[in-house]
KOLKOLDO-743147 format. One record per residue: x, y, z of N, C-alpha, C in turn. Coordinates in steps of 0.2 Angstrom, whole numbers, padded with zeros to 4 digits, always signed. Layout:
XYZXYZXYZ;...
//
This chain:
+0768+0822+1306+0763+0823+1312+0762+0817+1315;+0761+0818+1322+0760+0812+1326+0753+0809+1325;+0752+0803+1324+0746+0800+1323+0743+0798+1329;+0737+0801+1330+0733+0800+1337+0727+0796+1336;+0726+0792+1341+0720+0788+1341+0714+0791+1345;+0708+0788+1345+0703+0791+1349+0705+0791+1356;+0703+0797+1360+0705+0797+1367+0699+0796+1371;+0700+0795+1378+0695+0793+1382+0691+0800+1384;+0684+0800+1385+0681+0806+1386+0676+0806+1392;+0675+0812+1395+0670+0812+1400+0672+0811+1407;+0679+0812+1408+0681+0811+1415+0684+0817+1417;+0684+0818+1424+0687+0824+1427+0695+0823+1427;+0698+0829+1427+0706+0829+1427+0708+0825+1433;+0713+0820+1431+0716+0816+1436+0720+0820+1441;+0720+0818+1448+0724+0821+1453+0731+0817+1453;+0731+0811+1451+0737+0807+1451+0736+0801+1446;+0742+0799+1444+0742+0793+1439+0748+0789+1440;+0747+0782+1439+0752+0777+1440+0755+0775+1433;+0761+0775+1433+0765+0774+1426+0770+0768+1427;+0769+0763+1423+0774+0757+1423+0776+0757+1416;+0782+0760+1415+0786+0760+1408+0790+0754+1408;+0788+0748+1405+0792+0742+1404+0796+0742+1397;+0800+0737+1397+0804+0735+1391+0799+0734+1385;+0794+0731+1386+0789+0729+1380+0782+0733+1381;+0780+0735+1387+0773+0738+1387+0774+0744+1392;+0770+0749+1391+0769+0754+1395+0761+0754+1398;+0760+0754+1404+0754+0754+1407+0752+0761+1411;+0746+0763+1410+0744+0769+1414+0738+0768+1418;+0738+0770+1424+0731+0769+1428+0730+0775+1432;+0724+0776+1434+0722+0782+1438+0717+0779+1443;+0718+0781+1450+0714+0779+1455+0707+0780+1454;+0702+0776+1454+0695+0777+1453+0693+0775+1446;+0698+0775+1441+0697+0774+1434+0700+0767+1432;+0705+0765+1436+0708+0759+1434+0713+0759+1429;+0715+0754+1426+0719+0753+1420+0717+0757+1414;+0720+0762+1412+0717+0766+1406+0721+0764+1399;+0727+0763+1400+0731+0761+1394+0736+0755+1395;+0737+0751+1390+0742+0746+1390+0744+0745+1383;+0750+0749+1382+0752+0750+1375+0759+0747+1374;+0761+0746+1368+0769+0744+1367+0773+0750+1369;+0779+0749+1372+0784+0754+1373+0788+0755+1366;+0785+0759+1362+0787+0759+1355+0786+0766+1352;+0791+0768+1348+0790+0774+1344+0791+0773+1337;+0788+0776+1332+0789+0776+1325+0792+0783+1323;+0797+0783+1320+0800+0789+1317+0800+0789+1309;+0798+0794+1307+0797+0795+1299+0804+0797+1296;+0804+0798+1290+0810+0799+1286+0814+0805+1289;+0810+0810+1291+0813+0817+1293+0816+0816+1301;+0815+0810+1304+0817+0809+1310+0813+0812+1316;+0806+0812+1314+0801+0815+1318+0797+0809+1320;+0795+0809+1327+0790+0804+1329+0783+0805+1325;+0781+0799+1322+0774+0800+1319+0769+0796+1322;+0771+0791+1327+0766+0787+1330+0770+0784+1336;+0765+0782+1341+0768+0779+1347+0763+0773+1349;+0766+0768+1353+0762+0762+1355+0760+0758+1349;+0754+0755+1350+0751+0751+1345+0751+0755+1338;+0749+0761+1338+0749+0765+1332+0756+0765+1328;+0761+0764+1332+0768+0764+1329+0769+0757+1325;+0766+0752+1328+0766+0746+1325+0762+0746+1318;+0756+0749+1318+0752+0750+1313+0755+0754+1307;+0759+0760+1310+0763+0764+1305+0768+0760+1301;+0771+0755+1305+0777+0751+1302+0774+0747+1296;+0768+0745+1297+0764+0740+1292+0762+0744+1286;+0762+0750+1287+0759+0754+1281+0764+0759+1278;+0770+0759+1280+0774+0764+1277+0781+0763+1280;+0786+0767+1277+0793+0767+1279+0794+0771+1285;+0795+0767+1291+0796+0771+1297+0801+0767+1301;+0805+0770+1305+0810+0767+1310+0807+0766+1317;+0806+0759+1319+0804+0758+1325+0809+0758+1331;+0808+0761+1336+0813+0762+1342+0810+0760+1348;+0813+0756+1352+0811+0755+1359+0815+0759+1364;+0812+0764+1368+0816+0768+1372+0818+0765+1379;+0816+0759+1380+0818+0756+1386+0821+0749+1385;+0826+0747+1388+0830+0741+1387+0831+0738+1394;+0829+0731+1394+0831+0728+1401+0828+0732+1407;+0822+0735+1406+0819+0739+1411+0822+0746+1413;+0827+0748+1409+0830+0754+1410+0829+0759+1404;+0828+0765+1405+0827+0770+1400+0833+0771+1396;+0834+0770+1390+0840+0771+1386+0839+0777+1381;+0833+0779+1380+0832+0785+1376+0827+0789+1379;+0830+0794+1384+0825+0798+1388+0821+0803+1384;+0823+0806+1379+0819+0810+1375+0814+0806+1371;+0815+0801+1369+0810+0797+1365+0805+0794+1371;+0807+0793+1376+0803+0790+1382+0798+0796+1384;+0801+0802+1385+0796+0808+1386+0791+0808+1381;+0793+0808+1375+0788+0809+1369+0782+0803+1370;+0785+0797+1371+0780+0792+1372+0775+0793+1377;+0778+0794+1383+0774+0795+1389+0769+0801+1389;+0772+0806+1386+0767+0812+1385+0762+0811+1381;+0763+0807+1375+0758+0806+1370+0752+0801+1373;+0755+0796+1377+0750+0791+1380+0746+0794+1386;+0749+0799+1390+0745+0802+1395+0740+0807+1392;+0742+0810+1386+0737+0814+1383+0731+0810+1380;+0733+0804+1377+0727+0800+1375+0723+0797+1380;+0725+0797+1386+0721+0795+1392+0718+0801+1395;+0719+0807+1392+0716+0813+1395+0719+0814+1402;+0725+0813+1403+0728+0815+1409+0732+0821+1408;+0730+0827+1411+0733+0833+1409+0740+0834+1413;+0745+0836+1409+0751+0837+1411+0751+0844+1415;+0752+0844+1421+0752+0851+1425+0755+0850+1432;+0756+0856+1435+0759+0856+1441+0753+0854+1446;+0754+0850+1451+0749+0847+1455+0747+0840+1454;+0749+0838+1448+0748+0831+1446+0754+0827+1450;+0751+0821+1453+0756+0817+1456+0757+0810+1452;+0763+0809+1450+0764+0803+1446+0768+0798+1450;+0765+0792+1451+0769+0786+1454+0772+0782+1448;+0778+0781+1448+0782+0778+1443+0786+0772+1446;+0785+0766+1442+0789+0760+1445+0796+0761+1442;+0801+0759+1447+0808+0759+1445+0810+0752+1447;+0816+0750+1443+0818+0743+1444+0821+0743+1451;+0821+0737+1454+0824+0736+1461+0832+0734+1459;+0836+0736+1464+0843+0735+1463+0846+0739+1457;+0842+0744+1454+0844+0748+1449+0849+0753+1451;+0853+0756+1446+0858+0761+1448+0854+0767+1450;+0857+0771+1454+0853+0778+1456+0852+0782+1450;+0857+0782+1445+0857+0786+1439+0851+0784+1435;+0850+0777+1435+0844+0775+1431+0837+0777+1434;+0837+0777+1440+0831+0779+1444+0830+0787+1442;+0835+0790+1443+0835+0798+1441+0832+0799+1434;+0835+0795+1429+0832+0796+1423+0825+0795+1422;+0823+0789+1425+0815+0787+1425+0811+0793+1428;+0813+0796+1434+0810+0801+1437+0810+0807+1433;+0815+0809+1429+0816+0814+1425+0811+0814+1419;+0811+0808+1416+0806+0807+1411+0799+0808+1413;+0797+0805+1418+0790+0806+1421+0789+0814+1422;+0794+0817+1425+0793+0824+1427+0792+0828+1421;+0796+0827+1416+0796+0831+1409+0789+0829+1406;+0787+0823+1406+0780+0821+1402+0774+0824+1406;+0774+0824+1413+0768+0826+1417+0768+0832+1420;+0774+0835+1421+0775+0842+1424+0773+0842+1431;+0772+0836+1434+0770+0836+1441+0775+0833+1446;+0773+0831+1452+0777+0828+1457+0778+0821+1455;+0784+0818+1455+0785+0811+1453+0787+0807+1460;+0784+0802+1461+0785+0798+1467+0788+0791+1464;+0794+0789+1464+0797+0783+1462+0795+0777+1467;+0793+0772+1465+0791+0766+1469+0795+0760+1466;+0798+0756+1470+0802+0750+1467+0796+0745+1465;+0798+0743+1459+0792+0739+1455+0790+0733+1459;+0795+0729+1463+0793+0723+1467+0788+0725+1472;+0790+0731+1476+0785+0733+1481+0778+0734+1478;+0778+0738+1472+0772+0740+1469+0768+0733+1467;+0772+0728+1464+0769+0722+1462+0765+0718+1468;+0769+0718+1474+0766+0715+1480+0760+0718+1482;+0760+0725+1482+0753+0729+1483+0748+0727+1478;+0750+0727+1472+0745+0726+1467+0742+0719+1467;+0746+0715+1470+0743+0708+1470+0739+0707+1476;+0738+0712+1480+0733+0712+1486+0737+0710+1492;+0743+0710+1492+0747+0708+1498+0748+0714+1503;+0747+0712+1510+0748+0717+1515+0756+0717+1516;+0759+0723+1514+0766+0724+1514+0768+0726+1521;+0764+0728+1525+0766+0731+1532+0769+0725+1536;+0768+0719+1535+0771+0714+1539+0779+0714+1539;+0782+0712+1544+0789+0712+1544+0792+0708+1538;+0790+0702+1537+0792+0698+1532+0785+0696+1528;+0785+0700+1522+0778+0700+1519+0779+0694+1513;+0783+0695+1509+0783+0690+1503+0790+0690+1499;+0791+0685+1496+0796+0685+1490+0793+0686+1484;+0796+0691+1480+0793+0692+1473+0798+0691+1468;+0795+0688+1463+0799+0686+1457+0795+0689+1451;+0798+0695+1448+0795+0698+1442+0799+0696+1436;+0795+0692+1431+0798+0690+1425+0795+0694+1419;+0799+0699+1417+0797+0703+1411+0800+0701+1405;+0799+0705+1400+0802+0703+1393+0810+0704+1393;+0812+0710+1397+0819+0711+1396+0823+0710+1403;+0819+0708+1408+0823+0708+1415+0819+0704+1420;+0823+0700+1424+0820+0697+1430+0822+0700+1436;+0817+0702+1440+0819+0705+1447+0817+0700+1452;+0821+0699+1457+0819+0695+1463+0820+0699+1469;+0815+0700+1474+0815+0704+1479+0812+0701+1485;+0814+0703+1491+0810+0702+1498+0807+0708+1500;+0801+0708+1501+0797+0713+1503+0794+0712+1510;+0795+0718+1514+0792+0717+1521+0793+0724+1524;+0789+0726+1529+0789+0732+1533+0788+0738+1528;+0784+0737+1523+0782+0742+1518+0788+0744+1514;+0793+0740+1513+0798+0742+1509+0802+0736+1506;+0806+0737+1501+0810+0731+1499+0816+0730+1503;+0817+0724+1506+0822+0722+1511+0828+0720+1508;+0828+0717+1502+0834+0715+1498+0831+0713+1491;+0836+0714+1486+0834+0713+1480+0840+0712+1475;+0838+0709+1469+0843+0708+1464+0840+0708+1457;+0844+0708+1452+0842+0708+1445+0845+0702+1442;+0842+0699+1437+0844+0694+1432+0843+0697+1425;+0849+0698+1421+0848+0700+1415+0845+0695+1409;+0839+0693+1411+0836+0688+1407+0829+0690+1406;+0825+0687+1402+0818+0689+1402+0814+0683+1398;+0807+0685+1396+0803+0680+1394+0806+0676+1387;+0809+0680+1383+0812+0676+1377+0817+0671+1379;+0820+0672+1385+0825+0667+1388+0821+0661+1391;+0815+0662+1394+0811+0657+1396+0809+0652+1391;+0807+0655+1385+0805+0651+1379+0811+0647+1376;+0817+0651+1376+0823+0648+1373+0826+0643+1377;+0827+0644+1383+0831+0640+1388+0829+0641+1395;+0823+0638+1396+0820+0639+1403+0824+0636+1409;+0828+0631+1408+0832+0628+1413+0837+0633+1415;+0840+0637+1410+0845+0642+1412+0842+0648+1416;+0836+0650+1414+0832+0655+1418+0831+0652+1425;+0828+0646+1426+0827+0644+1432+0833+0643+1437;+0839+0641+1434+0845+0641+1438+0847+0648+1441;+0846+0653+1436+0848+0659+1438+0844+0662+1443;+0837+0661+1442+0832+0664+1447+0833+0661+1454;+0834+0654+1454+0836+0651+1461+0842+0653+1464;+0847+0654+1460+0853+0657+1463+0852+0664+1466;+0848+0668+1462+0847+0675+1464+0843+0675+1470;+0838+0670+1471+0834+0670+1477+0838+0668+1483;+0843+0664+1482+0847+0662+1488+0851+0668+1490;+0854+0672+1485+0857+0678+1487+0853+0683+1491;+0847+0684+1489+0842+0689+1492+0841+0686+1499;+0840+0680+1500+0839+0677+1507+0845+0678+1511;+0851+0677+1508+0857+0678+1512+0858+0685+1515;+0855+0690+1511+0856+0697+1513+0851+0699+1519;+0847+0694+1521+0842+0695+1527+0844+0692+1533;+0842+0695+1539+0842+0692+1545+0839+0685+1545;+0842+0680+1548+0840+0673+1548+0832+0672+1549;+0830+0676+1554+0823+0675+1556+0818+0678+1551;+0820+0683+1548+0816+0686+1542+0816+0681+1536;+0822+0678+1535+0823+0674+1529+0818+0667+1530;+0819+0665+1536+0815+0659+1538+0807+0660+1538;+0805+0666+1539+0798+0668+1539+0796+0668+1531;+0800+0671+1527+0799+0672+1520+0798+0665+1517;+0803+0660+1518+0803+0654+1514+0797+0650+1517;+0794+0652+1522+0788+0648+1524+0782+0650+1521;+0782+0655+1516+0777+0658+1513+0778+0657+1505;+0773+0657+1501+0773+0656+1494+0777+0662+1491;+0781+0660+1486+0784+0665+1482+0779+0668+1477;+0779+0675+1476+0774+0678+1472+0777+0679+1465;+0774+0677+1460+0776+0678+1453+0772+0683+1449;+0775+0688+1447+0772+0693+1443+0775+0694+1436;+0772+0698+1432+0775+0700+1425+0772+0694+1420;+0775+0695+1414+0773+0690+1409+0774+0683+1411;+0779+0682+1415+0781+0675+1416+0776+0672+1420;+0771+0675+1423+0766+0672+1427+0760+0669+1422;+0761+0671+1416+0756+0669+1411+0759+0663+1407;+0765+0662+1407+0769+0657+1403+0767+0650+1405;+0764+0646+1401+0762+0640+1403+0767+0635+1406;+0765+0633+1412+0770+0629+1416+0775+0632+1420;+0776+0638+1419+0782+0641+1422+0782+0642+1429;+0776+0643+1432+0775+0644+1439+0777+0637+1442;+0775+0632+1440+0776+0625+1442+0784+0623+1442;+0787+0625+1436+0794+0624+1435+0798+0628+1440;+0796+0635+1442+0799+0639+1446+0799+0636+1453;+0793+0634+1455+0792+0631+1462+0796+0625+1463;+0797+0621+1458+0802+0615+1458+0809+0617+1459;+0811+0622+1455+0818+0624+1455+0820+0628+1462;+0815+0632+1464+0817+0635+1471+0814+0632+1477;+0811+0626+1476+0809+0622+1482+0804+0626+1486;+0800+0630+1483+0795+0634+1487+0788+0634+1483;+0783+0635+1487+0777+0635+1483+0776+0642+1480;+0773+0642+1474+0773+0649+1470+0766+0650+1469;+0764+0657+1470+0757+0659+1468+0758+0664+1463;+0753+0664+1458+0753+0669+1453+0749+0675+1454;+0751+0681+1454+0746+0687+1455+0740+0686+1451;+0734+0689+1453+0728+0688+1449+0729+0691+1442;+0732+0697+1442+0733+0700+1435+0741+0701+1435;+0745+0696+1433+0752+0697+1434+0755+0703+1430;+0753+0704+1424+0756+0709+1420+0754+0716+1422;+0748+0717+1426+0746+0723+1428+0747+0724+1435;+0751+0720+1439+0752+0720+1446+0756+0726+1448;+0761+0728+1444+0765+0734+1446+0761+0740+1445;+0757+0741+1440+0754+0748+1439+0748+0748+1444;+0745+0743+1445+0739+0743+1450+0742+0744+1457;+0747+0742+1459+0750+0743+1465+0752+0751+1466;+0755+0753+1460+0757+0760+1460+0750+0765+1461;+0745+0763+1458+0738+0766+1458+0736+0766+1466;+0737+0760+1469+0735+0759+1476+0739+0764+1480;+0746+0765+1479+0750+0770+1483+0747+0777+1482;+0744+0778+1477+0741+0785+1476+0734+0786+1480;+0732+0780+1482+0725+0780+1486+0719+0781+1481;
//
């Protein structure tokens, strides 16, 4: 039987929810209620192959008995759709978000990801929430969540350093103008930060090369926005600034920037 934790009480049914399913953490927010859950993207399977716990409860289950831990997301991509539906459905229920028609779910999707990967993420959210799913590129959501006015033609460059993926994007005119991915993450920052910095700087040049010269010139005149767990790694923002030869600003809440931006998209 799935192990449940105490749920939130006393709230009206949500009309919409924001979901950021990352390699390491899954975050859920609701407009007007803010960030409700920030849990490990983790499932615990018992001996019969049945899910017995999700999120932090899965970690606790592993400490108390023989279970198999599974991460349904790798490098920002859903690799176990069935498990991911189970995870998201359970966390939404814990947050007392009723799965129903009429619910709008804004979900973050990787920039420069394959169309098939986006389709899988949308399908997971639809199966878990039974509502209308609105995919939003994570870099655009992060810029919004950091308080940036994304309506300007050349808004900002965004670098999202997560556990399993680094994304670099140019945001402007309310959309992602150009983007790329680097298959590295926070563990690589710890193990070989110089390699990460070189790859990010190269990715940034590639993104700028894909833009009209005037837009690229406007963007490099502005600070690079750093979000994700990398924004909290000691000294990384300064190292990134030196490697890219650009000023770097860290989002006020770098880990929550994506889900807060998704929530803002819902109004």
